[in-house]
Every structure is written in C-alpha cells, then in structure tokens.
C-alpha positions in Angstrom: 6.0 -7.5 -14.9 7.8 -10.6 -15.9 10.0 -11.2 -18.9 8.4 -11.5 -22.2 7.2 -15.1 -22.8 9.4 -16.7 -25.4 7.4 -17.6 -28.5 4.3 -15.8 -27.3 3.2 -12.9 -29.5 0.3 -10.5 -29.0 -2.0 -10.9 -32.1 -2.4 -7.8 -34.2 -5.2 -6.9 -36.6 -4.3 -7.0 -40.3 -3.3 -3.6 -41.7 -6.0 -1.5 -43.3 -5.7 -0.2 -46.9 -3.7 3.0 -46.8 -5.7 6.2 -47.6 -5.1 7.9 -50.9 -2.4 10.5 -50.9 -4.7 13.5 -51.5 -6.8 12.7 -48.3 -5.9 14.3 -45.0 -6.2 12.5 -41.7 -9.1 13.6 -39.6 -8.9 14.3 -35.8 -10.1 10.7 -35.0 -7.5 9.2 -37.3 -4.7 11.3 -35.7 -5.9 10.3 -32.3 -5.9 6.7 -33.3 -2.4 6.9 -34.6 -1.2 8.7 -31.5 -2.9 6.1 -29.3 -1.3 3.3 -31.2 2.1 4.8 -30.9 1.7 5.4 -27.2 0.3 2.0 -26.6 3.2 0.4 -28.4 5.7 2.4 -26.3 3.8 1.5 -23.2 3.9 -2.2 -23.9 7.6 -2.1 -24.9 8.5 -0.4 -21.7 6.1 -2.4 -19.6 7.6 -5.7 -20.7 11.2 -4.6 -20.1 11.0 -2.0 -17.4 7.9 -1.8 -15.2 9.4 1.2 -13.3 9.1 3.4 -16.4 5.3 3.1 -16.7 4.7 6.3 -14.7 6.9 8.3 -17.1 5.2 6.7 -20.1 1.7 7.5 -18.7 2.7 11.1 -18.1 4.0 11.4 -21.7 0.8 9.9 -23.0 -1.4 12.3 -21.0 0.4 15.2 -22.5 -0.1 13.9 -26.0 -3.6 12.4 -26.1 -5.2 13.4 -22.8 -6.2 11.7 -19.6 -9.2 9.8 -20.8 -7.5 8.3 -23.8 -4.5 7.4 -21.7 -6.8 5.6 -19.3 -8.3 3.6 -22.1 -4.8 2.6 -23.2 -3.9 1.7 -19.7 -7.0 -0.5 -19.5 -5.9 -2.3 -22.7 -2.4 -2.6 -21.5 -3.4 -4.1 -18.1 -5.7 -6.5 -19.8 -2.9 -7.8 -22.1 -0.4 -8.0 -19.2 -2.9 -9.9 -17.1 -3.5 -12.4 -19.9 0.2 -12.9 -20.3 0.7 -13.4 -16.5 -2.0 -16.0 -16.4 -0.5 -17.9 -19.3 3.0 -17.7 -17.7 1.6 -19.2 -14.4 -0.2 -22.0 -16.3 2.9 -22.9 -18.2 5.7 -22.3 -15.7 4.1 -21.9 -12.3 5.3 -19.3 -9.9 5.5 -18.1 -6.3 2.4 -17.7 -4.2 4.3 -16.5 -1.1 5.6 -12.9 -1.6 8.2 -13.2 1.2 11.5 -15.0 1.5 11.9 -18.0 3.9 10.2 -17.3 7.2 11.7 -18.6 10.4 9.8 -17.1 13.3 6.1 -18.0 13.3 3.7 -16.5 15.9 0.2 -18.0 16.1 -1.2 -15.9 18.9 -0.5 -13.9 22.1 0.6 -17.0 24.1 3.6 -17.4 21.8 5.1 -14.1 23.1 5.6 -15.4 26.6 8.9 -17.1 26.0 10.9 -15.1 28.6 10.8 -16.1 32.3 7.9 -14.7 34.3 8.9 -11.7 36.5 6.7 -10.2 39.2 6.8 -6.5 38.9 5.1 -6.0 42.2 8.2 -7.2 44.1 11.7 -5.9 44.0 14.4 -7.9 42.3 17.2 -8.8 44.7 20.9 -8.8 43.5 22.3 -11.3 45.9 25.9 -10.4 45.1 25.6 -6.9 46.5 22.6 -7.3 48.9 20.9 -4.2 47.7 17.4 -3.7 46.1 17.4 -3.1 42.4 14.7 -0.8 41.0 11.8 -2.7 39.5 11.8 -3.2 35.7 9.3 -1.1 33.8 6.0 -2.9 33.0 6.0 -4.6 29.6 3.1 -4.0 27.2 0.5 -6.8 26.8 1.2 -8.9 23.8 0.1 -7.6 20.4 -3.3 -9.0 19.4 -2.9 -11.0 16.2 -6.1 -10.9 14.3 -7.6 -14.2 13.2 -7.1 -14.7 9.5 -9.2 -16.5 7.0 -7.1 -17.7 4.1 -8.9 -17.7 0.8 -7.0 -20.2 -1.5 -4.7 -22.0 0.9 -2.5 -23.1 -2.0 0.4 -22.3 0.4 0.5 -23.7 3.9 1.8 -20.4 5.2 -1.0 -18.2 3.8 -2.6 -16.3 6.7 0.1 -17.3 9.2 1.5 -14.4 11.1 5.3 -14.3 11.1 8.0 -11.9 12.3 11.0 -12.8 10.3 12.8 -9.9 8.7 10.9 -7.1 10.6 12.7 -4.3 12.5 12.7 -4.1 16.3 10.7 -7.3 16.6 11.4 -10.6 18.3 9.4 -13.5 19.6 9.6 -12.0 23.1 8.6 -8.5 22.0 6.3 -8.4 18.9 6.1 -4.9 17.7 4.8 -5.9 14.3 4.0 -9.0 12.3 3.3 -9.9 8.7 1.3 -12.4 6.6 0.0 -12.7 3.1 -3.2 -13.6 1.4 -3.9 -15.1 -2.1 -7.4 -13.6 -2.9 -8.0 -14.6 -6.5 -8.5 -18.2 -7.7 -8.1 -17.1 -11.3 -4.7 -15.6 -10.4 -3.0 -17.7 -7.8 0.1 -15.6 -8.2 -1.7 -12.5 -7.0 -0.5 -12.0 -3.4 -1.2 -9.3 -0.9 1.4 -8.8 1.8 0.0 -7.4 5.0 2.0 -5.7 7.8 0.4 -5.4 11.3 1.7 -2.8 13.7 0.9 -2.4 17.4 -1.1 0.9 17.7 0.1 1.5 21.3 3.8 1.6 20.3 3.8 3.5 17.0 3.0 7.0 15.7 1.6 7.4 12.2 2.7 10.4 10.2 1.6 11.9 6.8 3.4 14.5 4.7 2.6 16.1 1.4 4.9 15.8 -1.6 6.5 18.7 -3.3 4.2 18.2 -6.3 1.1 16.3 -5.0 -1.5 16.3 -3.9 -1.6 20.1 -3.7 1.0 21.3 -6.3 -1.6 22.2 -8.9 -3.2 24.5 -6.3 0.1 26.1 -5.4 0.3 24.3 -2.1 3.5 22.2 -1.9 4.7 20.0 0.9 8.1 19.1 2.2 8.0 15.6 0.7 10.5 14.2 3.1 10.8 12.4 6.4 12.3 14.9 8.9 15.7 14.1 10.4 14.2 14.1 13.8 12.0 11.1 13.0 14.6 9.0 11.3 16.2 7.4 14.5 12.8 5.8 15.2 11.7 5.2 11.7 10.1 1.7 11.1 8.1 1.7 7.9 7.2 4.1 5.1 4.9 3.7 2.1 3.1 5.6 -0.6 0.2 7.9 -0.1 -2.9 8.2 -2.2 -3.7 9.3 -5.8 -2.1 12.4 -7.2 -4.1 15.6 -6.5 -6.0 16.1 -9.8 -6.6 12.3 -10.1 -9.7 12.2 -8.1 -9.5 15.4 -6.0 -9.3 13.4 -2.8 -8.6 15.6 0.2 -5.5 15.9 2.4 -4.6 18.0 5.4 -1.1 17.6 6.9 2.0 19.7 7.8 -0.4 22.4 8.9 -1.7 22.8 5.3 -4.9 22.0 3.4 -3.4 20.4 0.3 -6.9 19.6 -1.0 -10.4 20.2 0.6 -11.8 17.2 2.5 -14.9 15.8 0.8 -17.9 14.0 2.2 -18.4 10.4 1.3 -14.8 9.4 0.8 -12.6 6.9 2.7 -10.4 8.8 5.1 -7.7 8.1 7.6 -7.0 10.6 10.4 -4.3 11.0 13.0 -5.3 12.8 16.2 -3.0 14.9 18.4 -2.6 12.1 20.9 -1.6 9.6 18.2 -5.0 7.9 17.9 -5.6 6.6 14.4 -9.2 6.8 13.0 -10.6 5.6 9.7 -14.0 5.8 8.1 -16.2 7.7 5.7 -15.8 11.4 5.9 -19.0 13.3 6.8 -20.5 10.1 8.4 -17.9 8.4 10.6 -15.4 11.3 10.7 -15.8 15.1 10.7 -13.2 17.8 11.2 -11.9 18.0 14.7 -9.4 20.7 15.9 -7.4 17.8 17.5 -6.7 16.3 14.1 -3.2 16.7 12.9 -3.5 14.9 9.5 -6.2 13.5 7.3 -5.8 11.7 3.9 -8.7 10.7 1.7 -8.6 8.2 -1.2 -11.6 6.6 -3.1 -14.2 4.8 -0.9 -13.9 2.3 1.9 -13.0 -1.2 0.9 -13.9 -2.8 4.2 -16.2 -1.5 7.0 -17.7 -3.3 10.0 -15.3 -6.2 9.1 -17.0 -6.8 5.8 -16.2 -6.0 2.2 -18.2 -2.9 1.2 -20.8 -2.9 -1.6 -18.7 -0.3 -3.4 -15.8 -2.7 -3.5 -18.0 -5.5 -4.6 -19.5 -3.3 -7.4 -16.1 -2.0 -8.5 -17.1 1.2 -10.1 -20.8 1.2 -10.6 -20.3 4.8 -9.3 -17.0 5.4 -10.9 -16.5 9.0 -9.8 -15.3 7.6 -6.4 -12.5 5.6 -8.0 -10.9 8.3 -10.0 -11.3 11.3 -12.3 -11.8 9.5 -15.7 -14.7 7.6 -17.1 -12.6 4.4 -17.5 -13.1 2.3 -14.4 -9.7 2.0 -12.7 -11.2 -0.3 -10.0 -11.2 -3.1 -12.5 -7.6 -2.7 -13.6 -5.5 -5.7 -12.7 -2.5 -4.0 -11.3 -0.4 -3.3 -8.2 -2.5 -1.8 -5.4 -1.9 -0.6 -1.8 -4.1 0.0 1.2 -4.2 0.9 4.8 -6.6 -0.6 7.4 -7.4 -1.1 11.1 -8.2 -4.4 12.9 -11.1 -4.8 15.3 -8.6 -3.9 18.1 -7.6 -0.8 16.2 -4.1 -1.9 15.3 -2.7 -0.7 12.0 -2.5 -2.7 8.8 -0.4 -1.8 5.8 -1.0 -3.8 2.6 0.1 -4.1 -1.0 0.0 -6.6 -3.7 0.3 -7.4 -7.4 -2.4 -8.4 -10.0 -5.3 -7.0 -8.0 -8.6 -5.4 -8.6 -10.2 -3.2 -6.0 -12.4 -6.1 -5.1 -9.7 -8.7 -4.7 -7.7 -6.2 -2.6 -10.7 -5.7 -0.3 -11.2 -9.5 0.1 -7.6 -9.9 1.0 -7.8 -7.2 3.7 -10.9 -8.7 5.2 -9.2 -12.1 5.2 -6.2 -10.6 7.1 -8.4 -9.2 9.8 -9.2 -5.7 8.7 -12.5 -4.3 10.0 -11.9 -0.9 8.2 -9.8 -0.4 5.2 -9.2 2.0 2.3 -7.2 1.9 -0.9 -4.2 4.1 -1.4 -2.1 4.5 -4.6 -2.0 1.9 -7.4 0.3 0.9 -10.2 4.1 0.5 -10.3 6.4 2.1 -9.4 4.2 4.1 -7.1 3.3 1.2 -4.8 6.1 0.6 -2.4 6.5 -0.3 1.3 10.0 0.0 2.9 11.2 -1.3 6.2 14.0 0.5 8.1 16.7 -1.0 10.3 18.8 1.2 12.6 22.5 0.2 12.6 24.9 0.6 15.5 26.9 3.2 13.7 23.8 5.4 13.2 23.2 4.4 9.6 19.8 3.3 8.3 19.3 0.3 6.2 16.2 0.2 4.0 14.6 -3.1 2.7 11.6 -3.8 0.6 8.6 -5.3 2.4 8.0 -7.5 -0.7 10.9 -8.4 -3.0 8.7 -8.0 -6.1 8.1 -4.3 -5.5 9.7 -2.5 -8.3 11.2 0.7 -6.8 14.2 0.9 -4.5 13.5 0.7 -0.8 15.6 3.9 -0.1 13.1 6.0 -2.0 11.5 7.5 1.1 14.8 8.7 2.5 14.8 11.2 -0.4 12.5 14.1 -1.2 9.3 12.9 -2.8 7.0 14.5 -5.4 4.0 12.6 -4.0 2.6 12.4 -0.4 3.9 9.6 1.8 2.9 7.9 5.1 5.4 6.5 7.6 5.5 5.1 11.1 7.9 5.7 14.0 8.5 3.7 17.1 7.0 5.4 20.1 7.0 3.5 23.4 5.6 6.4 25.3 2.1 5.4 24.1 1.8 1.8 25.2 0.8 2.4 28.8 -3.0 2.3 29.4 
C-alpha cells in the first residue's frame, strides 16, 4: 500500500454516549470494542507496513475469531481501495509493473536472429580439414500466445518482452513476460504474467512446515532442495493455508489434505507433464501423478472466464472457509494457468478481485487458470539468476511485491511452487 495521503482522513462516526458506570458490557459490545481495536491496528500497520498484515490478521483471529476478522478485512480492503483510487485520480501512477523493457518479442519469427544452420550436414572446420560433430537440434521457438489488452492505457500492455528474465535471450526464448490492466475503475491495477516453455522446464510443489497439512500433523520440508538450486528459474507462493478452505494437496510423497471434487487443481505427472482442470471432472487420481494442488475454483476454462469467476462468490464455499466473500476483496492475488499450447503461465497483481484476475489471465492467453494465494506479503514471485561463482541472485518479478525475493531460498511455513530448467524434455 502506498503512503498515507496527506490531508486525507478517514471519516469516523461521532462518539456514542458512554454507558453508565453500573452497567456491564455485554458480549456484543465487547466484540465491537475488540473489532474496533483490531481494525485500528490493522489500518495503522497497513498504511505504514503492508508486510505486517499477515501478523495482524493472525492476532485478530486469535482475539475475535475468523469470521469477524474476515469482516474487518473486507472493511479494510474497501477503505484502502477508496484511498488508492483517490491517489491515482490526484497524482496518477504507474500502469506498467515492470522497469524499462529493452527486448521485445512479437512472435516466433523474432527468435530466428542467429544464422541458419543445416543440421543434416556436417560442419567443416577448414583450418583442420576434419569433420566436426553436428550441433544438437534446437527446440522450435516458444509459442507466444496472442494477447488481448483490455485498457491499452500503456502502449506496452499485452506485449511480450524478455528483458530481465533468467537464461533467456532473443535467440533462445525460454520465458517471456507481459502485463495486463484489467479494471477500468482501477487503471493502476496491473497483472504481471510470466510465460514458460513447457518443453524445457519442470514444475515442482512442496508443502510448508506449517501448511497446508500442519493442523493434521502432516508437515512438509518447506524448502527447495539443494539439488534443484543450480537449475532454479522461478519460485512463487502456493495456495491458501490448510484450514482456510480445506483445499487438497499431494506432494513430497504425502497427502497434506484430501483432494476434493469440484475444485480447481494443477497436477504434475511423472514425465513432467502439467495438467490443470476441475478435480473429479477433468482430473482424477492417477498413480503417475507426483504432485497435485487445489485452490478454489477455475478462473478460466476453454479459454473463457468461468461463470464462477464472473459471479464472484455466489457459491462462496468454493472461495474460502468464511461467510464473507473473499472473491470480492480488492487485494493482491496470484494465479497459475496454461495456454492453448500447454505452456505455463504464472501471474500476480495488485488491486484485484477474482473476476479482474480472471479477465487478465484470459487476456494474456490463458485457456485454463486457477487462483493461488492472495494478500500481501503472501503473494510473491521470485526470479533466480545463477552467477559464475555458483551464487544465486534472487530478484522480484514485480518491484511492487512486498516481500524480499530471497524468501524461497529459506525454509517456508506455507507450500510453494517452483520451476527448474530441464532441457532433457524439449525433444519431441
């Protein structure tokens, strides 16, 4: 969240007449006082330190319970949204979440910058007059999905770029990125989208040491293994905490939570294939599955925004575990999706509802997509760069993300997803 707007004050209701000394406060009055205190603390911390909201929320749940905390969160997000809209009207703001981009790729033809080489004939080194072994075949260019910008306030909205991405060059596009502005009422709401070549990556999931299975006595390693770090490309947050929806997860050879029919699910097969769909309809358990994560319902299917995402909580039990409709919260959200070609999309953005996130994913070329975790500081996507001395440099995918990019190199309480570079898969 931005700095508090100078001169702007949130209106408060006039104080009520204090009760007489001999009257005792009833349960509702105590709850109201507790809620007011927690709300005040939440706003104070939210204005000055967004990354503390998770701690405030946990404290609030321990004092006044989950449902009342959700009501306060709804109020807080509403007030913050009003302030953000006013800030933008008065002072403007960025509509592009990335820094300056230099390398633009508009389609597969842009990858053929290197001289053509025939791999059917040997390459002759004339200086020694011996036949050199043929170079290994190169993968066909990554298919960049056609985007459909929504607002087009920025000329670069929907344009695929490669600047600032690991192991990627114009001659060898392993991944690309773009952004979408999905909400005309909030032009500053931006969804950054990362596209990864399915043939050249491996998707991994691992449970955290607390969630999603800690309340069931099933704890995960919560860390990226050392063996995967030399090829680490990207890491991001997983789904909701275990009790916050009861969404299923199987990974690390464990069932952290049972898989449930009707929920959006992403699965990784033993051969590295990534599948996504509704559990019980599109996907069912297969012994070749090595990991499955569920979270809420599908946002996009058959390349269209789903009715559930359009309704935003008509059937709220699919969005969370409380009666308050979290799908309508205007907050940070994250998602994962697949293009029509089956390539992986990783997305995140600020000031989003479930509906605006879904529209952004569709506009970026997703044909199937599901929401992951929401709110700061949980939402984070980190890029990893391998240095010559063996060190790893971590950078945030979007500079406005609140937490530090090195988070995923440490042990995590919540589940995470990450991608490693795997060239053994690109051959047909």
